[in-house]
N, CA, C and O of each residue as an XYZ file, in Angstrom:
664
protein
N      45.154     40.373    -32.879
C      44.895     40.520    -34.214
C      44.615     42.022    -35.092
O      43.536     42.003    -35.685
N      45.411     43.298    -35.262
C      44.311     44.760    -35.512
C      43.108     43.866    -36.429
O      43.261     42.707    -36.815
N      41.445     45.032    -36.747
C      41.087     44.331    -37.679
C      41.476     45.191    -38.852
O      42.106     46.244    -38.764
N      41.069     44.676    -39.873
C      41.673     45.252    -41.145
C      40.652     44.706    -42.168
O      39.430     44.577    -42.088
N      41.373     44.474    -42.977
C      40.699     43.714    -44.344
C      41.306     42.675    -44.323
O      40.978     42.198    -43.236
N      41.856     42.113    -44.706
C      42.350     41.074    -44.246
C      42.310     40.036    -43.577
O      42.015     38.886    -43.905
N      42.833     40.774    -41.941
C      42.889     40.217    -41.229
C      40.963     39.996    -40.781
O      40.524     39.165    -39.986
N      40.318     40.797    -41.408
C      38.861     40.194    -40.561
C      38.309     39.508    -41.730
O      37.508     38.668    -41.321
N      38.396     39.499    -43.161
C      37.863     38.638    -44.147
C      38.574     37.148    -43.492
O      37.842     36.159    -43.512
N      40.512     36.938    -42.703
C      39.964     35.721    -42.684
C      39.835     35.183    -41.615
O      39.909     33.963    -41.470
N      39.608     36.056    -40.634
C      38.817     35.584    -39.198
C      37.443     34.750    -39.325
O      37.039     33.718    -38.789
N      36.761     35.876    -40.512
C      35.566     35.543    -40.669
C      35.161     33.741    -41.027
O      34.402     32.802    -40.789
N      36.421     34.240    -41.819
C      36.554     31.779    -42.837
C      36.966     31.429    -41.902
O      36.500     30.297    -42.031
N      37.527     31.374    -40.887
C      38.072     30.435    -40.063
C      36.885     30.207    -38.894
O      36.388     29.148    -38.511
N      36.766     30.806    -38.708
C      35.077     30.452    -37.663
C      33.794     30.660    -38.154
O      32.858     30.696    -37.355
N      33.577     30.825    -39.531
C      33.308     30.409    -40.252
C      32.105     29.276    -39.585
O      30.993     29.543    -40.041
N      32.095     28.340    -38.823
C      31.419     27.304    -38.596
C      31.196     28.010    -36.616
O      30.844     27.150    -35.809
N      31.391     29.270    -36.139
C      31.411     29.433    -35.203
C      30.779     30.445    -34.651
O      31.062     31.640    -34.740
N      29.813     29.882    -34.010
C      28.659     30.536    -33.516
C      27.643     31.178    -32.154
O      26.513     31.665    -32.193
N      28.849     30.873    -30.647
C      28.517     30.336    -29.893
C      29.851     32.231    -29.386
O      29.960     32.267    -28.161
N      30.299     32.923    -29.773
C      31.093     33.787    -29.576
C      30.598     35.347    -29.795
O      29.486     35.849    -29.632
N      31.279     35.660    -30.031
C      30.674     37.401    -30.555
C      31.945     37.623    -31.478
O      33.075     37.147    -31.583
N      31.054     38.739    -32.184
C      32.549     39.536    -33.328
C      31.881     41.263    -33.230
O      30.709     41.639    -33.195
N      32.831     41.844    -33.212
C      32.941     43.030    -32.887
C      32.421     43.780    -33.890
O      31.917     43.231    -34.870
N      32.510     45.770    -33.704
C      31.858     46.309    -35.206
C      32.769     46.435    -35.798
O      32.352     46.350    -36.953
N      33.882     46.601    -35.841
C      34.847     46.656    -36.513
C      35.596     45.679    -37.632
O      36.249     46.008    -38.622
N      35.278     44.402    -37.137
C      35.474     42.872    -37.818
C      34.301     42.738    -38.519
O      33.947     42.361    -39.636
N      33.767     43.200    -37.426
C      32.781     42.684    -39.220
C      32.214     43.664    -40.214
O      31.260     43.247    -40.872
N      32.538     44.620    -40.392
C      32.091     45.473    -41.156
C      33.526     45.809    -42.338
O      33.543     46.576    -43.302
N      34.678     44.866    -41.777
C      35.920     44.922    -42.593
C      36.019     44.013    -43.460
O      36.512     44.230    -44.567
N      35.431     42.519    -42.975
C      34.590     41.933    -43.296
C      33.632     42.155    -44.388
O      33.517     41.889    -45.584
N      32.912     42.838    -43.331
C      31.098     43.008    -45.536
C      32.076     43.603    -46.811
O      31.788     43.528    -48.005
N      33.556     44.339    -46.111
C      33.868     44.675    -47.742
C      34.596     44.091    -47.330
O      35.187     44.780    -46.498
N      35.134     42.797    -47.395
C      36.102     41.975    -47.994
C      34.963     41.310    -49.082
O      34.824     41.309    -50.306
N      33.791     40.408    -47.204
C      32.695     40.017    -48.726
C      32.288     40.942    -49.973
O      32.733     40.585    -51.064
N      31.815     41.623    -49.946
C      31.417     42.622    -51.240
C      32.506     42.672    -52.596
O      32.306     42.437    -53.788
N      33.547     43.023    -51.964
C      34.686     42.538    -53.348
C      34.619     41.229    -54.207
O      34.596     40.771    -55.349
N      34.600     40.917    -52.733
C      34.246     38.584    -53.892
C      33.077     38.584    -54.550
O      33.001     38.501    -55.776
N      31.744     38.708    -53.492
C      31.179     39.259    -54.459
C      31.094     39.773    -55.708
O      30.547     39.049    -56.541
N      31.555     41.001    -56.117
C      31.625     42.039    -57.606
C      32.321     40.575    -58.359
O      31.843     39.987    -59.329
N      33.871     40.117    -57.422
C      34.283     39.304    -58.730
C      33.556     38.236    -59.145
O      33.528     37.814    -60.301
N      32.841     37.701    -58.015
C      32.197     36.761    -59.286
C      31.215     36.927    -59.875
O      30.806     35.932    -60.473
N      30.491     38.050    -59.979
C      29.598     38.685    -60.864
C      30.171     38.914    -62.135
O      29.745     38.705    -63.270
N      31.372     39.453    -61.647
C      32.153     39.667    -63.015
C      32.552     37.736    -63.577
O      32.471     37.204    -64.684
N      32.802     37.407    -62.769
C      33.761     35.936    -64.002
C      32.240     35.189    -63.810
O      31.882     34.391    -64.676
N      31.478     35.438    -62.803
C      29.898     35.011    -64.307
C      29.353     35.667    -64.952
O      28.371     34.973    -65.215
N      29.232     36.552    -65.450
C      29.094     37.813    -67.089
C      29.739     36.737    -67.809
O      29.310     35.955    -68.658
N      31.352     36.945    -67.039
C      31.924     36.366    -68.179
C      31.417     34.697    -68.611
O      30.810     34.316    -69.612
N      31.824     34.080    -67.681
C      31.000     32.545    -68.489
C      29.772     32.971    -68.541
O      29.097     32.023    -68.943
N      28.936     34.123    -68.305
C      26.865     33.565    -69.357
C      27.320     34.236    -70.407
O      26.402     34.058    -71.208
N      28.291     35.034    -71.071
C      28.253     35.467    -72.555
C      28.925     34.634    -73.567
O      29.444     35.265    -74.488
N      29.042     33.166    -73.598
C      29.571     32.561    -74.130
C      27.808     31.885    -74.573
O      27.303     31.716    -75.683
N      27.468     31.732    -73.733
C      26.707     30.550    -73.721
C      25.059     31.479    -74.331
O      24.297     30.957    -75.146
N      24.786     33.072    -73.627
C      23.921     33.863    -74.396
C      24.524     33.725    -76.096
O      23.786     33.313    -76.991
N      25.731     34.073    -76.301
C      26.455     33.853    -77.784
C      25.869     32.971    -78.865
O      25.339     33.282    -79.932
N      26.115     31.728    -78.286
C      26.061     30.443    -78.817
C      24.746     30.009    -79.059
O      24.520     29.088    -79.844
N      23.514     30.833    -78.204
C      22.077     30.345    -78.318
C      21.379     31.225    -79.272
O      20.349     30.857    -79.837
N      21.984     32.527    -79.488
C      21.033     34.160    -80.139
C      21.737     33.592    -81.626
O      21.173     33.974    -82.651
N      22.909     32.724    -81.768
C      23.353     32.489    -82.911
C      23.199     30.392    -83.052
O      23.379     29.408    -83.768
N      23.083     30.519    -82.720
C      22.269     29.233    -82.850
C      22.720     27.722    -83.080
O      22.124     26.674    -83.327
N      24.328     28.170    -82.843
C      25.449     27.148    -83.113
C      25.490     27.396    -81.787
O      25.179     28.384    -81.122
N      25.974     26.213    -81.483
C      26.390     25.589    -79.878
C      27.751     25.124    -80.248
O      27.854     24.182    -81.034
N      28.896     25.748    -79.711
C      30.106     24.530    -79.651
C      30.072     23.782    -78.097
O      30.087     24.319    -76.989
N      30.037     22.784    -78.351
C      30.328     22.252    -77.166
C      31.197     21.735    -76.319
O      30.864     21.232    -75.245
N      32.248     21.810    -76.694
C      33.369     23.073    -75.292
C      32.928     23.800    -74.841
O      32.472     23.653    -73.707
N      32.852     24.879    -75.473
C      32.494     25.676    -75.004
C      31.165     25.828    -73.941
O      31.229     26.710    -73.085
N      30.217     25.137    -73.998
C      29.054     25.543    -73.530
C      29.100     24.725    -72.515
O      28.443     24.945    -71.498
N      29.940     23.593    -72.663
C      29.982     22.600    -70.937
C      30.765     23.244    -70.384
O      30.564     23.176    -69.171
N      32.178     24.301    -70.811
C      33.085     24.977    -69.619
C      32.360     26.382    -69.157
O      32.426     26.586    -67.945
N      31.868     27.103    -69.721
C      30.548     27.867    -69.527
C      29.924     26.948    -68.501
O      30.411     27.029    -67.373
N      29.061     26.198    -68.662
C      28.288     26.066    -67.186
C      29.013     24.999    -66.547
O      28.638     25.107    -65.380
N      29.797     24.063    -66.590
C      31.330     23.982    -65.594
C      32.011     25.293    -64.717
O      32.591     24.965    -63.682
N      31.982     26.664    -65.037
C      31.597     27.795    -65.133
C      31.729     27.949    -64.282
O      32.622     27.765    -63.455
N      29.911     28.719    -64.360
C      28.893     29.511    -64.260
C      28.401     28.392    -62.785
O      27.900     28.952    -61.810
N      28.594     26.896    -62.761
C      28.151     26.774    -61.353
C      29.251     26.183    -60.231
O      29.068     25.469    -59.245
N      30.202     26.647    -60.669
C      31.576     26.802    -60.005
C      30.656     27.578    -59.251
O      29.906     27.249    -58.332
N      30.875     28.797    -59.875
C      30.871     30.164    -59.463
C      29.182     30.185    -58.190
O      29.481     30.543    -57.051
N      28.213     29.967    -58.322
C      27.307     29.180    -57.839
C      27.098     28.872    -57.107
O      25.962     29.032    -56.660
N      28.614     27.808    -56.066
C      28.784     27.065    -55.417
C      29.064     28.313    -54.714
O      28.255     29.059    -54.162
N      30.417     28.438    -54.825
C      31.420     29.609    -54.481
C      30.563     30.590    -53.761
O      30.732     31.032    -52.624
N      29.269     30.954    -54.921
C      28.412     32.321    -53.774
C      27.776     31.646    -52.891
O      27.461     32.390    -51.962
N      27.250     30.007    -52.655
C      26.624     30.079    -51.903
C      27.726     29.956    -50.929
O      27.764     30.889    -50.127
N      28.712     28.970    -50.776
C      29.562     28.958    -49.899
C      29.899     30.254    -48.877
O      29.919     30.550    -47.683
N      30.116     30.735    -50.033
C      30.543     32.904    -48.833
C      29.669     33.413    -47.817
O      29.981     34.204    -46.926
N      28.352     32.803    -48.060
C      26.895     32.805    -47.496
C      27.212     32.622    -45.908
O      26.944     33.233    -44.873
N      27.938     31.434    -46.282
C      28.302     30.592    -44.915
C      28.721     31.140    -43.512
O      28.380     30.892    -42.355
N      30.130     32.495    -44.466
C      30.898     33.059    -43.021
C      29.840     34.204    -42.649
O      29.465     34.580    -41.538
N      29.483     34.632    -43.916
C      28.637     35.662    -44.088
C      27.203     35.901    -43.452
O      26.759     37.034    -43.266
N      26.553     34.798    -43.151
C      25.804     34.193    -41.922
C      25.786     34.343    -40.596
O      25.061     35.148    -40.012
N      26.954     33.217    -39.810
C      27.373     32.793    -39.328
C      27.926     34.409    -38.238
O      27.743     34.205    -37.038
N      28.488     35.753    -38.551
C      29.960     36.862    -38.755
C      28.484     37.403    -38.125
O      28.291     37.587    -36.924
N      27.588     37.595    -39.082
C      26.034     38.464    -38.917
C      26.308     38.122    -37.136
O      26.623     39.076    -36.425
N      26.129     36.387    -36.364
C      25.163     36.405    -35.897
C      25.500     36.439    -34.744
O      24.700     36.369    -33.811
N      26.974     36.575    -34.598
C      28.419     36.693    -33.683
C      28.235     38.465    -33.365
O      28.134     39.187    -32.373
N      28.254     38.565    -34.317
C      27.851     40.559    -34.281
C      26.545     40.672    -33.382
O      26.558     41.552    -32.521
N      25.010     39.573    -33.538
C      24.239     40.712    -33.174
C      24.413     40.161    -30.851
O      24.304     40.576    -29.697
N      24.808     38.735    -31.935
C      25.284     38.891    -30.229
C      26.262     39.562    -29.382
O      26.009     39.605    -28.179
N      27.213     40.031    -29.760
C      28.022     41.466    -29.054
C      27.290     43.347    -28.856
O      27.565     44.492    -28.498
N      26.247     42.476    -29.404
C      25.220     43.894    -29.105
C      23.731     43.535    -28.524
O      22.626     43.976    -28.843
N      24.226     42.319    -27.300
C      23.574     41.602    -26.695
C      21.719     41.316    -27.544
O      20.697     41.803    -27.062
N      21.750     40.510    -28.724
C      20.318     40.430    -28.812
C      20.646     38.984    -29.750
O      21.709     38.380    -29.898
N      19.713     38.796    -30.129
C      19.880     36.761    -29.988
C      20.442     36.748    -31.832
O      20.363     37.671    -32.643
N      20.837     35.742    -31.970
C      21.009     35.128    -33.710
C      19.900     34.833    -34.597
O      19.623     34.582    -35.770
N      19.305     35.024    -33.202
C      17.860     35.329    -35.071
C      17.038     36.374    -35.521
O      16.203     36.605    -36.396
N      17.715     37.017    -34.393
C      17.568     38.264    -35.716
C      18.221     38.151    -36.844
O      18.407     39.247    -37.373
N      18.855     36.809    -37.712
C      20.027     36.797    -38.642
C      18.545     36.490    -39.785
O      18.530     37.058    -40.877
N      17.598     35.727    -39.445
C      17.205     36.033    -40.269
C      15.892     37.168    -40.124
O      14.796     36.675    -39.857
N      15.957     38.276    -40.250
C      15.737     39.170    -40.742
C      15.561     39.664    -42.821
O      14.728     40.064    -43.633
N      17.154     39.206    -42.711
C      17.565     39.580    -44.228
C      17.408     38.382    -44.749
O      18.372     37.974    -45.397
N      16.491     37.692    -44.666
C      15.402     37.061    -45.433
C      14.393     38.473    -46.237
O      14.555     38.882    -47.387
N      13.790     38.778    -45.635
C      12.677     40.102    -46.028
C      13.328     41.203    -46.179
O      13.472     42.148    -45.404
N      14.103     40.847    -48.275
C      15.488     41.450    -48.255
C      15.321     43.311    -48.288
O      16.243     43.827    -47.655
N      14.548     44.120    -48.767
C      15.156     45.519    -48.529
C      15.073     45.681    -47.015
O      16.097     45.530    -46.350
N      13.363     46.121    -46.157
C      13.146     45.931    -44.917
C      14.396     44.567    -44.237
O      15.617     44.684    -44.128
N      14.174     44.259    -44.147
C      15.391     43.631    -43.227
C      16.643     43.586    -43.624
O      17.441     43.319    -42.725
N      17.123     43.777    -44.778
C      18.859     44.498    -45.159
C      19.028     46.028    -44.181
O      20.073     46.357    -43.619
N      17.426     47.006    -44.152
C      18.255     47.992    -43.716
C      17.832     47.760    -42.573
O      18.775     48.124    -41.870
N      16.643     47.211    -41.568
C      16.922     46.776    -40.088
C      18.416     46.296    -39.715
O      19.114     46.808    -38.839
N      18.828     45.054    -40.673
C      19.716     44.501    -40.556
C      21.003     45.986    -39.927
O      21.132     46.358    -38.760
N      21.819     46.575    -41.267
C      22.429     47.834    -40.945
C      22.212     48.472    -39.822
O      23.187     48.976    -39.264
N      21.141     48.575    -39.341
C      20.723     49.894    -38.178
C      21.538     48.959    -37.235
O      22.557     49.352    -36.668
N      20.993     47.592    -37.087
C      22.080     46.390    -35.366
C      22.769     46.521    -36.103
O      22.000     47.340    -36.605
N      23.520     46.523    -36.713
C      25.438     46.229    -37.684
C      25.601     47.851    -36.901
O      26.722     48.357    -36.861
N      24.945     48.254    -36.574
C      26.300     49.437    -36.506
C      26.430     49.511    -34.915
O      27.475     49.415    -34.271
N      25.590     49.635    -34.596
C      25.146     49.520    -32.945
C      26.835     49.735    -32.225
O      27.914     49.326    -32.655
N      26.462     50.669    -30.785
C      28.195     49.514    -30.769
C      28.232     48.466    -30.001
O      27.035     48.185    -29.944
N      28.951     47.446    -29.168
C      29.215     46.077    -28.264
C      28.771     46.538    -27.138
O      28.920     47.693    -26.741
N      28.142     45.557    -26.510
C      27.519     45.929    -24.947
C      29.322     45.715    -24.282
O      30.409     45.334    -24.715
N      28.888     46.103    -23.330
C      29.696     45.135    -21.770
C      30.674     44.135    -22.003
O      31.864     43.940    -22.252
N      28.835     43.237    -21.655
C      28.772     41.561    -22.140
C      28.879     41.430    -23.266
O      28.200     42.000    -24.121
N      30.285     40.183    -23.548
C      31.138     39.738    -24.779
C      30.304     38.981    -24.784
O      29.719     39.150    -25.854
N      29.845     38.210    -24.245
C      28.896     37.053    -24.037
C      27.979     37.174    -24.190
O      28.231     36.900    -25.364
N      26.634     37.394    -24.197
C      25.696     37.063    -22.847
C      24.626     35.942    -22.440
O      23.655     35.928    -21.683
N      25.376     34.804    -23.469
C      24.866     33.645    -23.299
C      25.000     33.253    -22.315
O      24.120     32.890    -21.534
N      27.094     33.257    -22.048
C      27.076     33.005    -20.598
C      26.726     33.436    -19.318
O      26.258     32.715    -18.436
N      26.953     34.574    -19.241
C      25.854     34.938    -17.942
C      25.005     35.498    -17.726
O      24.886     36.200    -16.722
N      24.099     35.343    -18.670
C      22.520     34.810    -18.458
C      22.815     33.365    -17.888
O      22.863     33.402    -16.658
N      22.937     32.643    -18.187
C      22.910     31.229    -18.219
C      24.061     30.999    -16.370
O      24.072     29.952    -15.724
N      24.761     32.152    -16.023
C      25.688     31.293    -14.512
C      24.395     32.351    -13.921
O      24.078     31.928    -12.809
N      23.486     33.677    -14.329
C      22.575     32.981    -13.440
C      21.978     32.480    -12.712
O      21.778     32.345    -11.505
N      21.487     31.993    -14.295
C      19.954     30.798    -13.791
C      20.992     30.336    -13.001
O      21.177     31.056    -12.020
N      22.022     29.017    -13.121
C      22.511     27.865    -12.148
C      22.964     28.831    -10.736
O      23.404     28.264     -9.736
N      22.785     30.471    -10.794
C      22.878     31.076     -9.883
C      21.878     30.986     -8.630
O      22.024     30.664     -7.451
N      20.476     31.542     -9.650
C      19.389     31.524     -9.160
C      18.973     30.757     -8.784
O      18.178     31.044     -7.890
N      19.132     29.129     -9.117
C      18.583     27.871     -9.268
C      19.350     26.964     -7.272
O      19.092     26.124     -6.410
N      20.075     27.743     -7.577
C      21.163     27.586     -6.368
C      20.329     27.471     -5.064
O      20.026     26.531     -4.330
N      20.032     29.059     -5.073
C      19.953     29.906     -4.447
C      18.810     29.155     -4.085
O      19.099     28.414     -3.146
N      17.236     29.000     -4.559
C      16.210     28.490     -4.633
C      16.211     27.075     -3.851
O      15.498     26.815     -2.882
N      17.261     26.107     -4.530
C      16.948     24.986     -3.879
C      18.286     25.060     -2.331
O      18.896     24.127     -1.809
N      18.311     26.169     -2.091
C      18.873     26.144     -0.513
C      17.833     27.180      0.474
O      17.400     27.018      1.614
N      17.684     28.127     -0.369
C      16.003     28.261      0.937
C      15.242     27.132      1.018
O      14.715     26.850      2.094
N      15.008     26.013     -0.532
C      13.591     24.589     -0.089
C      13.958     23.911      1.035
O      13.282     23.409      1.933
N      16.221     24.032      0.678
C      16.235     23.328      2.037
C      15.985     23.587      3.437
O      15.549     22.909      4.367
N      16.505     25.097      3.266
C      16.068     26.039      5.234
C      15.126     25.009      5.232
O      15.158     23.838      5.610
N      13.923     26.020      4.500
C      12.351     25.610      5.112
C      12.381     23.807      5.198
O      11.862     23.277      6.180
N      12.852     23.169      4.396
C      12.083     21.850      5.317
C      12.579     21.619      5.900
O      12.146     20.731      6.634
N      14.307     22.291      6.245
C      14.882     21.146      7.621
C      13.923     22.672      9.256
O      13.928     22.548     10.480
N      13.542     23.392      8.710
C      13.235     24.103      9.283
C      10.934     23.005      9.801
O      10.493     22.345     10.741
N      10.635     23.281      9.085
C       9.694     22.286      8.795
C       9.760     20.214      9.376
O       9.211     19.174      9.740
N      10.458     20.676      9.158
C      10.980     18.817      9.960
C      11.873     19.100     11.671
O      12.177     18.203     12.458
N      12.088     20.388     11.828
C      12.351     20.116     13.319
C      10.440     20.604     13.930
O       9.761     19.984     14.748
N      10.261     21.205     13.566
C       9.032     21.896     13.800
C       7.475     20.574     13.779
O       6.457     20.735     14.451
N       7.682     19.605     13.015
C       7.366     18.448     13.363
C       7.453     17.895     14.586
O       6.679     17.869     15.543
N       8.606     17.424     14.377
C       9.461     16.077     16.111
C       9.348     16.764     17.051
O       8.591     16.329     17.919
N       9.956     17.970     17.281
C       8.678     18.953     19.038
C       8.150     18.129     19.159
O       8.460     17.117     19.787
N       6.915     18.431     18.400
C       6.208     18.180     19.076
C       5.580     17.392     19.716
O       4.711     17.782     20.495
């Protein structure tokens, strides 16, 4: 699939709980645009849900139906906003993996302005040749450990032969 606003956003939502893959730069930024558009829409909806609450508190006349509906809408919008964070965090982790960095760098987003700037710089970096750094490093580890065990067995057999020759 070619990266685009709708395709990348759908892909990010489909892979909301997948962090063991990588995501390219174009997919990340198209999703981020979709993420911002959805956040703007939710903000507008939240402002419409809060306006009746503010009006009822200022006038000191609360209509139970309007207040209940506003609270319900506001809670639904907050829930959707929090659910929207899941694909954002996982696509950021996958993007970090694409540039051969640990997904734990996503924790930089906790530090509001400085973390956002550092994250923005990292997300602009080009993709690396290795699509999945963890796969290649684990394969190297297995190869090294098997090489070491072969060397150990060879040394052990040599020592046995020398011991039995005497």
